[in-house]
Backbone as JSON Lines, residues from 0, in Angstrom:
{"i":0,"aa":"M","n":[0.84,-1.19,0.0],"ca":[0.0,0.0,0.0],"c":[0.88,1.24,0.0]}
{"i":1,"aa":"L","n":[0.53,2.21,-0.87],"ca":[1.3,3.43,-0.99],"c":[0.58,4.63,-0.4]}
{"i":2,"aa":"F","n":[-0.74,4.54,-0.23],"ca":[-1.53,5.69,0.18],"c":[-2.22,5.39,1.51]}
{"i":3,"aa":"P","n":[-2.54,6.43,2.29],"ca":[-3.18,6.19,3.59],"c":[-4.59,5.64,3.43]}
{"i":4,"aa":"D","n":[-5.01,4.88,4.42],"ca":[-6.37,4.36,4.47],"c":[-7.36,5.52,4.44]}
{"i":5,"aa":"V","n":[-8.5,5.32,3.8],"ca":[-9.47,6.4,3.65],"c":[-9.98,6.88,5.01]}
{"i":6,"aa":"Y","n":[-10.14,5.97,5.97],"ca":[-10.63,6.4,7.28],"c":[-9.56,7.12,8.09]}
{"i":7,"aa":"V","n":[-8.3,6.76,7.9],"ca":[-7.22,7.51,8.52],"c":[-7.19,8.93,7.96]}
{"i":8,"aa":"T","n":[-7.37,9.05,6.66],"ca":[-7.39,10.37,6.02],"c":[-8.53,11.22,6.56]}
{"i":9,"aa":"K","n":[-9.73,10.64,6.66],"ca":[-10.88,11.38,7.2],"c":[-10.62,11.81,8.64]}
{"i":10,"aa":"F","n":[-10.09,10.89,9.44],"ca":[-9.75,11.19,10.84],"c":[-8.78,12.35,10.92]}
{"i":11,"aa":"F","n":[-7.75,12.33,10.09],"ca":[-6.69,13.33,10.12],"c":[-7.27,14.74,9.94]}
{"i":12,"aa":"F","n":[-8.13,14.89,8.96],"ca":[-8.66,16.22,8.67],"c":[-9.84,16.58,9.58]}
{"i":13,"aa":"K","n":[-10.63,15.58,9.98],"ca":[-11.76,15.85,10.88],"c":[-11.28,16.44,12.19]}
{"i":14,"aa":"Y","n":[-10.15,15.93,12.71],"ca":[-9.64,16.4,13.99],"c":[-8.63,17.54,13.83]}
{"i":15,"aa":"G","n":[-8.52,18.09,12.63],"ca":[-7.67,19.26,12.4],"c":[-6.19,19.01,12.57]}
{"i":16,"aa":"L","n":[-5.76,17.78,12.3],"ca":[-4.36,17.45,12.53],"c":[-3.44,18.03,11.47]}
{"i":17,"aa":"D","n":[-4.03,18.5,10.38],"ca":[-3.23,19.21,9.37],"c":[-2.81,20.58,9.85]}
{"i":18,"aa":"K","n":[-3.48,21.1,10.87],"ca":[-3.21,22.47,11.35],"c":[-2.35,22.49,12.61]}
{"i":19,"aa":"A","n":[-2.14,21.35,13.24],"ca":[-1.43,21.32,14.52],"c":[-0.5,20.11,14.57]}
{"i":20,"aa":"P","n":[0.66,20.18,13.89],"ca":[1.56,19.02,13.89],"c":[2.09,18.71,15.28]}
{"i":21,"aa":"G","n":[2.36,17.41,15.48],"ca":[2.88,16.95,16.76],"c":[3.6,15.64,16.57]}
{"i":22,"aa":"R","n":[3.4,14.72,17.52],"ca":[4.08,13.43,17.51],"c":[3.03,12.32,17.41]}
{"i":23,"aa":"L","n":[3.19,11.45,16.43],"ca":[2.26,10.36,16.18],"c":[2.84,9.04,16.68]}
{"i":24,"aa":"L","n":[2.02,8.25,17.36],"ca":[2.34,6.86,17.68],"c":[1.4,5.99,16.86]}
{"i":25,"aa":"E","n":[1.98,5.12,16.0],"ca":[1.16,4.21,15.22],"c":[1.48,2.77,15.6]}
{"i":26,"aa":"L","n":[0.45,2.02,15.97],"ca":[0.58,0.62,16.33],"c":[0.21,-0.23,15.12]}
{"i":27,"aa":"G","n":[1.18,-1.0,14.63],"ca":[0.97,-1.75,13.4],"c":[1.11,-0.85,12.19]}
{"i":28,"aa":"C","n":[2.27,-0.24,12.06],"ca":[2.46,0.8,11.03],"c":[2.71,0.25,9.64]}
{"i":29,"aa":"G","n":[3.06,-1.04,9.52],"ca":[3.34,-1.61,8.2],"c":[4.43,-0.83,7.49]}
{"i":30,"aa":"N","n":[4.2,-0.49,6.25],"ca":[5.23,0.21,5.46],"c":[5.16,1.72,5.61]}
{"i":31,"aa":"G","n":[4.35,2.21,6.55],"ca":[4.3,3.64,6.81],"c":[3.34,4.42,5.94]}
{"i":32,"aa":"N","n":[2.45,3.72,5.23],"ca":[1.56,4.44,4.31],"c":[0.63,5.41,5.03]}
{"i":33,"aa":"N","n":[0.16,5.05,6.24],"ca":[-0.69,5.97,6.98],"c":[0.12,7.09,7.62]}
{"i":34,"aa":"A","n":[1.27,6.76,8.16],"ca":[2.11,7.76,8.8],"c":[2.6,8.81,7.81]}
{"i":35,"aa":"R","n":[2.72,8.43,6.55],"ca":[3.19,9.37,5.52],"c":[2.31,10.61,5.47]}
{"i":36,"aa":"L","n":[1.0,10.43,5.61],"ca":[0.1,11.57,5.6],"c":[0.47,12.55,6.71]}
{"i":37,"aa":"F","n":[0.71,12.04,7.9],"ca":[1.09,12.89,9.03],"c":[2.41,13.61,8.75]}
{"i":38,"aa":"A","n":[3.37,12.86,8.23],"ca":[4.7,13.44,7.97],"c":[4.61,14.59,6.97]}
{"i":39,"aa":"E","n":[3.73,14.46,6.0],"ca":[3.61,15.51,4.99],"c":[3.1,16.82,5.58]}
{"i":40,"aa":"Y","n":[2.51,16.76,6.76],"ca":[2.03,17.97,7.42],"c":[2.87,18.31,8.65]}
{"i":41,"aa":"G","n":[4.09,17.8,8.7],"ca":[5.04,18.23,9.72],"c":[5.08,17.41,10.99]}
{"i":42,"aa":"W","n":[4.38,16.3,11.03],"ca":[4.4,15.44,12.21],"c":[5.67,14.61,12.25]}
{"i":43,"aa":"T","n":[6.13,14.29,13.46],"ca":[7.14,13.26,13.65],"c":[6.42,11.96,13.98]}
{"i":44,"aa":"V","n":[7.02,10.85,13.62],"ca":[6.32,9.56,13.62],"c":[7.12,8.51,14.39]}
{"i":45,"aa":"T","n":[6.45,7.79,15.25],"ca":[6.98,6.55,15.84],"c":[6.03,5.43,15.44]}
{"i":46,"aa":"G","n":[6.54,4.45,14.7],"ca":[5.73,3.34,14.23],"c":[6.26,2.03,14.76]}
{"i":47,"aa":"L","n":[5.35,1.16,15.2],"ca":[5.7,-0.17,15.69],"c":[5.04,-1.22,14.82]}
{"i":48,"aa":"D","n":[5.78,-2.28,14.53],"ca":[5.21,-3.38,13.75],"c":[6.06,-4.62,13.98]}
{"i":49,"aa":"I","n":[5.42,-5.79,13.82],"ca":[6.13,-7.06,13.99],"c":[6.83,-7.51,12.71]}
{"i":50,"aa":"D","n":[6.45,-6.93,11.58],"ca":[6.91,-7.37,10.26],"c":[8.18,-6.61,9.86]}
{"i":51,"aa":"S","n":[9.31,-7.29,9.92],"ca":[10.59,-6.63,9.64],"c":[10.68,-6.16,8.19]}
{"i":52,"aa":"A","n":[10.09,-6.92,7.26],"ca":[10.13,-6.52,5.86],"c":[9.32,-5.24,5.63]}
{"i":53,"aa":"A","n":[8.16,-5.14,6.26],"ca":[7.35,-3.93,6.14],"c":[8.08,-2.74,6.74]}
{"i":54,"aa":"L","n":[8.75,-2.95,7.86],"ca":[9.49,-1.86,8.5],"c":[10.66,-1.4,7.63]}
{"i":55,"aa":"A","n":[11.3,-2.34,6.96],"ca":[12.39,-1.97,6.03],"c":[11.85,-1.08,4.92]}
{"i":56,"aa":"N","n":[10.65,-1.39,4.44],"ca":[10.03,-0.54,3.42],"c":[9.69,0.84,3.99]}
{"i":57,"aa":"A","n":[9.23,0.86,5.23],"ca":[8.91,2.15,5.85],"c":[10.16,3.01,5.97]}
{"i":58,"aa":"R","n":[11.25,2.4,6.42],"ca":[12.49,3.18,6.56],"c":[12.98,3.67,5.21]}
{"i":59,"aa":"A","n":[12.83,2.84,4.18],"ca":[13.24,3.25,2.84],"c":[12.38,4.42,2.35]}
{"i":60,"aa":"N","n":[11.1,4.4,2.71],"ca":[10.21,5.49,2.31],"c":[10.58,6.81,2.97]}
{"i":61,"aa":"W","n":[11.32,6.73,4.08],"ca":[11.7,7.93,4.82],"c":[13.17,8.29,4.63]}
{"i":62,"aa":"E","n":[13.87,7.64,3.73],"ca":[15.31,7.83,3.66],"c":[15.71,9.24,3.27]}
{"i":63,"aa":"N","n":[14.81,9.98,2.62],"ca":[15.13,11.35,2.23],"c":[14.55,12.39,3.18]}
{"i":64,"aa":"E","n":[13.95,11.93,4.28],"ca":[13.39,12.85,5.26],"c":[14.48,13.29,6.24]}
{"i":65,"aa":"P","n":[14.32,14.47,6.86],"ca":[15.31,14.92,7.86],"c":[15.43,13.94,9.01]}
{"i":66,"aa":"T","n":[16.62,13.78,9.55],"ca":[16.85,12.91,10.69],"c":[15.97,13.34,11.86]}
{"i":67,"aa":"G","n":[15.34,12.37,12.49],"ca":[14.51,12.66,13.65],"c":[13.04,12.79,13.35]}
{"i":68,"aa":"T","n":[12.66,12.73,12.07],"ca":[11.23,12.85,11.75],"c":[10.51,11.52,11.88]}
{"i":69,"aa":"S","n":[11.24,10.42,12.0],"ca":[10.58,9.12,12.08],"c":[11.41,8.14,12.87]}
{"i":70,"aa":"E","n":[10.71,7.16,13.44],"ca":[11.34,6.05,14.15],"c":[10.45,4.84,13.94]}
{"i":71,"aa":"F","n":[11.0,3.79,13.35],"ca":[10.23,2.57,13.09],"c":[10.88,1.43,13.86]}
{"i":72,"aa":"I","n":[10.09,0.8,14.74],"ca":[10.61,-0.15,15.71],"c":[9.93,-1.5,15.5]}
{"i":73,"aa":"E","n":[10.74,-2.55,15.43],"ca":[10.19,-3.9,15.34],"c":[9.73,-4.34,16.73]}
{"i":74,"aa":"A","n":[8.46,-4.67,16.85],"ca":[7.9,-5.03,18.15],"c":[6.67,-5.89,17.97]}
{"i":75,"aa":"D","n":[6.54,-6.89,18.83],"ca":[5.34,-7.72,18.91],"c":[4.41,-7.04,19.91]}
{"i":76,"aa":"L","n":[3.26,-6.6,19.45],"ca":[2.36,-5.83,20.31],"c":[1.72,-6.67,21.41]}
{"i":77,"aa":"R","n":[1.95,-7.97,21.39],"ca":[1.5,-8.82,22.48],"c":[2.45,-8.76,23.66]}
{"i":78,"aa":"D","n":[3.66,-8.26,23.43],"ca":[4.67,-8.17,24.47],"c":[4.68,-6.78,25.09]}
{"i":79,"aa":"P","n":[5.37,-6.6,26.22],"ca":[5.52,-5.24,26.76],"c":[6.13,-4.32,25.71]}
{"i":80,"aa":"L","n":[5.65,-3.1,25.67],"ca":[6.15,-2.15,24.68],"c":[7.61,-1.82,24.93]}
{"i":81,"aa":"P","n":[8.34,-1.52,23.87],"ca":[9.7,-1.02,24.06],"c":[9.67,0.32,24.79]}
{"i":82,"aa":"D","n":[10.82,0.79,25.2],"ca":[10.91,2.05,25.92],"c":[10.59,3.2,24.98]}
{"i":83,"aa":"L","n":[9.41,3.77,25.12],"ca":[8.96,4.86,24.27],"c":[8.91,6.14,25.08]}
{"i":84,"aa":"E","n":[9.32,7.21,24.45],"ca":[9.36,8.5,25.13],"c":[8.17,9.34,24.71]}
{"i":85,"aa":"G","n":[7.14,9.36,25.54],"ca":[5.99,10.2,25.26],"c":[6.26,11.64,25.69]}
{"i":86,"aa":"P","n":[5.26,12.5,25.65],"ca":[3.9,12.15,25.24],"c":[3.71,12.24,23.73]}
{"i":87,"aa":"Y","n":[2.72,11.48,23.24],"ca":[2.34,11.53,21.83],"c":[1.04,12.31,21.69]}
{"i":88,"aa":"D","n":[0.92,12.99,20.55],"ca":[-0.22,13.88,20.32],"c":[-1.34,13.22,19.52]}
{"i":89,"aa":"A","n":[-1.13,12.0,19.03],"ca":[-2.17,11.27,18.31],"c":[-1.79,9.79,18.3]}
{"i":90,"aa":"L","n":[-2.81,8.93,18.25],"ca":[-2.61,7.48,18.18],"c":[-3.4,6.94,17.0]}
{"i":91,"aa":"V","n":[-2.75,6.12,16.18],"ca":[-3.4,5.42,15.07],"c":[-3.12,3.93,15.21]}
{"i":92,"aa":"A","n":[-4.16,3.13,15.12],"ca":[-4.03,1.67,15.08],"c":[-5.06,1.19,14.06]}
{"i":93,"aa":"N","n":[-4.62,1.06,12.83],"ca":[-5.54,0.8,11.73],"c":[-5.39,-0.64,11.24]}
{"i":94,"aa":"A","n":[-6.41,-1.45,11.48],"ca":[-6.42,-2.84,10.99],"c":[-5.22,-3.62,11.49]}
{"i":95,"aa":"S","n":[-4.87,-3.42,12.77],"ca":[-3.71,-4.13,13.32],"c":[-3.99,-4.8,14.65]}
{"i":96,"aa":"L","n":[-4.99,-4.36,15.39],"ca":[-5.17,-4.81,16.77],"c":[-6.08,-6.01,16.91]}
{"i":97,"aa":"Y","n":[-6.52,-6.59,15.79],"ca":[-7.37,-7.78,15.89],"c":[-6.58,-9.06,15.66]}
{"i":98,"aa":"Y","n":[-5.27,-8.97,15.51],"ca":[-4.48,-10.16,15.24],"c":[-3.95,-10.82,16.52]}
{"i":99,"aa":"F","n":[-4.64,-10.65,17.62],"ca":[-4.3,-11.35,18.86],"c":[-5.51,-11.35,19.78]}
{"i":100,"aa":"E","n":[-5.4,-12.08,20.87],"ca":[-6.53,-12.23,21.77],"c":[-6.86,-10.92,22.48]}
{"i":101,"aa":"R","n":[-8.07,-10.85,22.98],"ca":[-8.59,-9.63,23.61],"c":[-7.71,-9.17,24.78]}
{"i":102,"aa":"N","n":[-7.22,-10.11,25.6],"ca":[-6.43,-9.7,26.76],"c":[-5.16,-8.98,26.35]}
{"i":103,"aa":"H","n":[-4.6,-9.34,25.18],"ca":[-3.41,-8.64,24.7],"c":[-3.75,-7.2,24.31]}
{"i":104,"aa":"L","n":[-4.93,-6.99,23.71],"ca":[-5.34,-5.64,23.36],"c":[-5.54,-4.81,24.63]}
{"i":105,"aa":"E","n":[-6.16,-5.39,25.63],"ca":[-6.39,-4.66,26.88],"c":[-5.06,-4.26,27.52]}
{"i":106,"aa":"A","n":[-4.1,-5.19,27.55],"ca":[-2.8,-4.89,28.14],"c":[-2.06,-3.83,27.33]}
{"i":107,"aa":"L","n":[-2.18,-3.89,26.01],"ca":[-1.53,-2.92,25.15],"c":[-2.07,-1.52,25.4]}
{"i":108,"aa":"L","n":[-3.39,-1.37,25.45],"ca":[-3.98,-0.06,25.67],"c":[-3.62,0.49,27.05]}
{"i":109,"aa":"D","n":[-3.51,-0.39,28.04],"ca":[-3.08,0.05,29.37],"c":[-1.68,0.66,29.3]}
{"i":110,"aa":"Q","n":[-0.8,0.08,28.49],"ca":[0.55,0.61,28.36],"c":[0.59,1.92,27.57]}
{"i":111,"aa":"V","n":[-0.31,2.04,26.61],"ca":[-0.32,3.23,25.75],"c":[-0.89,4.44,26.48]}
{"i":112,"aa":"R","n":[-1.82,4.22,27.36],"ca":[-2.54,5.34,27.99],"c":[-1.61,6.41,28.56]}
{"i":113,"aa":"P","n":[-0.59,6.06,29.37],"ca":[0.25,7.13,29.92],"c":[1.16,7.8,28.9]}
{"i":114,"aa":"L","n":[1.23,7.26,27.69],"ca":[2.08,7.84,26.66],"c":[1.37,8.93,25.86]}
{"i":115,"aa":"L","n":[0.05,9.07,26.05],"ca":[-0.74,10.0,25.25],"c":[-0.96,11.31,25.99]}
{"i":116,"aa":"R","n":[-0.79,12.4,25.27],"ca":[-1.07,13.72,25.83],"c":[-2.58,13.87,26.01]}
{"i":117,"aa":"P","n":[-3.05,14.49,27.1],"ca":[-4.49,14.74,27.24],"c":[-5.04,15.49,26.03]}
{"i":118,"aa":"G","n":[-6.16,15.0,25.53],"ca":[-6.75,15.58,24.33],"c":[-6.28,14.96,23.04]}
{"i":119,"aa":"A","n":[-5.35,14.02,23.12],"ca":[-4.83,13.39,21.91],"c":[-5.94,12.62,21.19]}
{"i":120,"aa":"P","n":[-6.1,12.83,19.88],"ca":[-7.09,12.07,19.13],"c":[-6.6,10.65,18.84]}
{"i":121,"aa":"V","n":[-7.55,9.73,18.82],"ca":[-7.28,8.31,18.67],"c":[-8.09,7.76,17.51]}
{"i":122,"aa":"H","n":[-7.46,6.94,16.67],"ca":[-8.14,6.22,15.59],"c":[-7.83,4.74,15.75]}
{"i":123,"aa":"I","n":[-8.88,3.92,15.9],"ca":[-8.71,2.47,16.0],"c":[-9.71,1.81,15.06]}
{"i":124,"aa":"L","n":[-9.24,0.87,14.23],"ca":[-10.1,0.1,13.33],"c":[-9.86,-1.37,13.57]}
{"i":125,"aa":"V","n":[-10.95,-2.12,13.8],"ca":[-10.88,-3.57,13.97],"c":[-12.0,-4.23,13.17]}
{"i":126,"aa":"R","n":[-11.95,-5.54,13.06],"ca":[-12.99,-6.29,12.35],"c":[-14.15,-6.61,13.28]}
{"i":127,"aa":"T","n":[-15.34,-6.68,12.7],"ca":[-16.52,-6.96,13.49],"c":[-16.94,-8.43,13.32]}
{"i":128,"aa":"T","n":[-17.89,-8.81,14.14],"ca":[-18.4,-10.19,14.1],"c":[-19.22,-10.46,12.85]}
{"i":129,"aa":"D","n":[-19.5,-9.44,12.04],"ca":[-20.19,-9.64,10.76],"c":[-19.22,-9.92,9.61]}
{"i":130,"aa":"D","n":[-17.93,-9.88,9.89],"ca":[-16.94,-10.09,8.85],"c":[-17.0,-11.52,8.31]}
{"i":131,"aa":"W","n":[-16.68,-11.67,7.04],"ca":[-16.71,-12.98,6.37],"c":[-15.84,-14.0,7.09]}
{"i":132,"aa":"R","n":[-14.78,-13.59,7.73],"ca":[-13.83,-14.51,8.36],"c":[-14.35,-15.09,9.67]}
{"i":133,"aa":"Y","n":[-15.35,-14.44,10.24],"ca":[-15.81,-14.82,11.58],"c":[-16.24,-16.29,11.62]}
{"i":134,"aa":"G","n":[-15.69,-17.03,12.58],"ca":[-16.06,-18.42,12.77],"c":[-15.32,-19.41,11.88]}
{"i":135,"aa":"K","n":[-14.45,-18.92,11.01],"ca":[-13.76,-19.81,10.05],"c":[-12.4,-20.23,10.61]}
{"i":136,"aa":"G","n":[-12.44,-21.15,11.53],"ca":[-11.21,-21.65,12.12],"c":[-11.46,-22.24,13.49]}
{"i":137,"aa":"E","n":[-10.38,-22.47,14.21],"ca":[-10.45,-23.07,15.55],"c":[-10.81,-21.99,16.57]}
{"i":138,"aa":"A","n":[-11.88,-22.21,17.32],"ca":[-12.27,-21.26,18.36],"c":[-11.27,-21.31,19.51]}
{"i":139,"aa":"I","n":[-10.75,-20.15,19.88],"ca":[-9.79,-20.04,20.98],"c":[-10.5,-19.55,22.24]}
{"i":140,"aa":"E","n":[-11.32,-18.53,22.06],"ca":[-12.15,-17.99,23.12],"c":[-13.3,-17.26,22.44]}
{"i":141,"aa":"A","n":[-14.14,-16.6,23.2],"ca":[-15.3,-15.93,22.61],"c":[-14.86,-14.94,21.53]}
{"i":142,"aa":"D","n":[-15.37,-15.11,20.33],"ca":[-15.12,-14.21,19.19],"c":[-13.66,-14.19,18.74]}
{"i":143,"aa":"T","n":[-12.9,-15.2,19.09],"ca":[-11.5,-15.3,18.68],"c":[-11.25,-16.66,18.06]}
{"i":144,"aa":"Y","n":[-10.59,-16.64,16.88],"ca":[-10.36,-17.87,16.13],"c":[-8.93,-17.91,15.59]}
{"i":145,"aa":"R","n":[-8.41,-19.13,15.47],"ca":[-7.2,-19.34,14.69],"c":[-7.67,-19.7,13.29]}
{"i":146,"aa":"L","n":[-7.48,-18.8,12.35],"ca":[-8.1,-18.92,11.04],"c":[-7.49,-20.04,10.2]}
{"i":147,"aa":"N","n":[-8.32,-20.6,9.33],"ca":[-7.86,-21.64,8.4],"c":[-8.03,-21.16,6.95]}
{"i":148,"aa":"L","n":[-7.75,-19.87,6.72],"ca":[-8.07,-19.23,5.44],"c":[-6.81,-18.98,4.61]}
{"i":149,"aa":"W","n":[-6.47,-19.92,3.76],"ca":[-5.35,-19.69,2.86],"c":[-5.72,-18.67,1.78]}
{"i":150,"aa":"Q","n":[-7.02,-18.55,1.5],"ca":[-7.46,-17.65,0.42],"c":[-7.09,-16.19,0.7]}
{"i":151,"aa":"T","n":[-7.07,-15.79,1.97],"ca":[-6.74,-14.41,2.33],"c":[-5.34,-14.3,2.92]}
{"i":152,"aa":"A","n":[-4.54,-15.35,2.78],"ca":[-3.17,-15.38,3.31],"c":[-3.17,-15.17,4.83]}
{"i":153,"aa":"E","n":[-4.21,-15.66,5.5],"ca":[-4.32,-15.51,6.96],"c":[-4.38,-16.87,7.65]}
{"i":154,"aa":"E","n":[-3.98,-17.9,6.96],"ca":[-4.03,-19.24,7.56],"c":[-3.11,-19.3,8.77]}
{"i":155,"aa":"G","n":[-3.66,-19.73,9.9],"ca":[-2.89,-19.83,11.14],"c":[-2.9,-18.56,11.97]}
{"i":156,"aa":"A","n":[-3.4,-17.45,11.43],"ca":[-3.43,-16.2,12.18],"c":[-4.52,-16.24,13.24]}
{"i":157,"aa":"V","n":[-4.22,-15.69,14.42],"ca":[-5.23,-15.51,15.45],"c":[-5.94,-14.2,15.18]}
{"i":158,"aa":"M","n":[-7.27,-14.22,15.25],"ca":[-8.05,-13.01,14.97],"c":[-9.21,-12.91,15.94]}
{"i":159,"aa":"T","n":[-9.36,-11.71,16.54],"ca":[-10.47,-11.43,17.43],"c":[-11.4,-10.42,16.76]}
{"i":160,"aa":"F","n":[-12.69,-10.67,16.85],"ca":[-13.72,-9.84,16.23],"c":[-14.49,-9.11,17.32]}
{"i":161,"aa":"Y","n":[-14.89,-7.87,17.02],"ca":[-15.51,-7.02,18.03],"c":[-16.86,-6.49,17.55]}
{"i":162,"aa":"R","n":[-17.74,-6.26,18.5],"ca":[-18.99,-5.58,18.25],"c":[-18.79,-4.09,18.53]}
{"i":163,"aa":"P","n":[-19.44,-3.21,17.78],"ca":[-19.15,-1.77,17.93],"c":[-19.26,-1.25,19.35]}
{"i":164,"aa":"D","n":[-20.35,-1.54,20.06],"ca":[-20.5,-1.04,21.43],"c":[-19.46,-1.64,22.35]}
{"i":165,"aa":"D","n":[-19.12,-2.89,22.13],"ca":[-18.12,-3.57,22.93],"c":[-16.75,-2.91,22.75]}
{"i":166,"aa":"L","n":[-16.44,-2.53,21.51],"ca":[-15.15,-1.91,21.25],"c":[-15.02,-0.59,22.0]}
{"i":167,"aa":"R","n":[-16.06,0.23,21.94],"ca":[-15.97,1.52,22.65],"c":[-15.79,1.3,24.15]}
{"i":168,"aa":"S","n":[-16.53,0.36,24.72],"ca":[-16.41,0.08,26.15],"c":[-15.0,-0.36,26.5]}
{"i":169,"aa":"L","n":[-14.43,-1.23,25.66],"ca":[-13.07,-1.72,25.91],"c":[-12.06,-0.58,25.83]}
{"i":170,"aa":"V","n":[-12.17,0.23,24.79],"ca":[-11.21,1.33,24.61],"c":[-11.28,2.3,25.78]}
{"i":171,"aa":"E","n":[-12.49,2.68,26.19],"ca":[-12.6,3.65,27.27],"c":[-12.2,3.05,28.61]}
{"i":172,"aa":"A","n":[-12.35,1.74,28.77],"ca":[-11.93,1.11,30.02],"c":[-10.42,1.13,30.17]}
{"i":173,"aa":"H","n":[-9.69,1.19,29.05],"ca":[-8.23,1.08,29.13],"c":[-7.48,2.32,28.67]}
{"i":174,"aa":"L","n":[-8.1,3.16,27.86],"ca":[-7.49,4.45,27.51],"c":[-8.09,5.59,28.32]}
{"i":175,"aa":"G","n":[-9.23,5.35,28.95],"ca":[-9.94,6.39,29.67],"c":[-11.08,6.94,28.84]}
{"i":176,"aa":"P","n":[-11.92,7.78,29.44],"ca":[-13.07,8.34,28.73],"c":[-12.63,9.11,27.48]}
{"i":177,"aa":"L","n":[-13.46,9.03,26.44],"ca":[-13.2,9.74,25.19],"c":[-14.22,10.84,24.99]}
{"i":178,"aa":"S","n":[-13.77,11.94,24.42],"ca":[-14.68,13.0,23.99],"c":[-14.65,13.08,22.47]}
{"i":179,"aa":"E","n":[-15.62,13.79,21.9],"ca":[-15.72,13.92,20.44],"c":[-15.71,12.55,19.76]}
{"i":180,"aa":"V","n":[-16.49,11.61,20.31],"ca":[-16.45,10.23,19.84],"c":[-17.27,10.06,18.57]}
{"i":181,"aa":"T","n":[-16.7,9.34,17.62],"ca":[-17.4,8.91,16.42],"c":[-17.17,7.42,16.24]}
{"i":182,"aa":"T","n":[-18.24,6.68,15.99],"ca":[-18.14,5.25,15.69],"c":[-18.72,5.03,14.3]}
{"i":183,"aa":"L","n":[-17.92,4.41,13.43],"ca":[-18.31,4.2,12.04],"c":[-18.21,2.73,11.69]}
{"i":184,"aa":"L","n":[-19.14,2.26,10.87],"ca":[-19.09,0.9,10.34],"c":[-18.66,0.97,8.88]}
{"i":185,"aa":"S","n":[-17.71,0.12,8.52],"ca":[-17.19,0.09,7.15],"c":[-17.4,-1.3,6.58]}
{"i":186,"aa":"T","n":[-17.99,-1.37,5.39],"ca":[-18.13,-2.65,4.69],"c":[-17.62,-2.48,3.26]}
{"i":187,"aa":"H","n":[-16.9,-3.47,2.79],"ca":[-16.48,-3.46,1.39],"c":[-16.2,-4.89,0.96]}
{"i":188,"aa":"E","n":[-16.38,-5.12,-0.32],"ca":[-16.17,-6.46,-0.89],"c":[-14.89,-6.48,-1.71]}
{"i":189,"aa":"N","n":[-14.29,-7.66,-1.72],"ca":[-13.07,-7.88,-2.5],"c":[-13.08,-9.33,-2.98]}
{"i":190,"aa":"T","n":[-12.35,-9.61,-4.05],"ca":[-12.23,-10.99,-4.5],"c":[-10.78,-11.45,-4.35]}
{"i":191,"aa":"Q","n":[-10.62,-12.64,-3.82],"ca":[-9.3,-13.26,-3.68],"c":[-9.42,-14.72,-4.08]}
{"i":192,"aa":"H","n":[-8.58,-15.12,-5.02],"ca":[-8.62,-16.49,-5.55],"c":[-10.03,-16.86,-6.01]}
{"i":193,"aa":"G","n":[-10.7,-15.89,-6.63],"ca":[-12.03,-16.14,-7.16],"c":[-13.13,-16.19,-6.13]}
{"i":194,"aa":"L","n":[-12.8,-15.87,-4.87],"ca":[-13.78,-15.94,-3.78],"c":[-14.16,-14.53,-3.36]}
{"i":195,"aa":"L","n":[-15.45,-14.27,-3.18],"ca":[-15.92,-12.95,-2.75],"c":[-15.76,-12.84,-1.23]}
{"i":196,"aa":"I","n":[-14.95,-11.86,-0.8],"ca":[-14.69,-11.63,0.62],"c":[-15.46,-10.38,1.05]}
{"i":197,"aa":"D","n":[-16.34,-10.55,2.01],"ca":[-17.15,-9.45,2.52],"c":[-16.53,-8.95,3.83]}
{"i":198,"aa":"N","n":[-15.88,-7.8,3.76],"ca":[-15.15,-7.25,4.91],"c":[-16.05,-6.33,5.73]}
{"i":199,"aa":"H","n":[-16.04,-6.5,7.03],"ca":[-16.8,-5.64,7.94],"c":[-15.87,-5.14,9.05]}
{"i":200,"aa":"D","n":[-15.76,-3.81,9.17],"ca":[-14.89,-3.2,10.17],"c":[-15.69,-2.2,10.99]}
{"i":201,"aa":"V","n":[-15.17,-1.9,12.18],"ca":[-15.69,-0.8,12.98],"c":[-14.54,0.13,13.3]}
{"i":202,"aa":"V","n":[-14.81,1.42,13.16],"ca":[-13.81,2.46,13.41],"c":[-14.29,3.3,14.59]}
{"i":203,"aa":"I","n":[-13.38,3.57,15.52],"ca":[-13.71,4.48,16.63],"c":[-12.7,5.61,16.63]}
{"i":204,"aa":"W","n":[-13.24,6.83,16.71],"ca":[-12.42,8.04,16.86],"c":[-12.82,8.73,18.16]}
{"i":205,"aa":"G","n":[-11.89,9.44,18.75],"ca":[-12.2,10.24,19.93],"c":[-10.93,10.87,20.48]}
{"i":206,"aa":"R","n":[-11.11,11.74,21.47],"ca":[-9.97,12.34,22.15],"c":[-9.9,11.79,23.57]}
{"i":207,"aa":"V","n":[-8.7,11.41,23.99],"ca":[-8.52,10.94,25.37],"c":[-8.58,12.12,26.32]}
{"i":208,"aa":"D","n":[-9.18,11.91,27.47],"ca":[-9.28,12.99,28.47],"c":[-7.99,13.07,29.29]}
């Protein structure tokens, strides 16, 4: 992916982040396609991801940027976070936090909370229980499966699915109360190996108190 996700783009401008550059923390940054939008408006970026190849691409994408504008760190988000120097002025976690069990997400958000500046806007996107993948694999716990889907290159991946109201409750329980909250449902279809994949996501935006 070369361009930011459409919901990240909407979030960025809705919360006026083009007018007030700061420091971004992105969980599951991949090749930096979402962070690039922030960088173009003067933000500095800290991105975490487990995929070393994606991080190499992110660093290559920033090779002509001034030193200090970005930091890309290899990290498994199920583990304790590396030593990060907050505070951060915005948090993005786009299509990355459903690849592990719910307790790992809760622990991760507990660690992130003290790193965020009060008023920092937050964008989180996860898959819902209406997604095509739901139930296709070995049940690990409620709404969590080890997928058996070679068609989407997710065979063996652990995935947790969330209901919109449940997601907001979870986020506020671990990041604290949110203001200016928006919850959006996203659906789109795609074909992979001749199979129609019906994707269902929920997006939550808000500012931490």
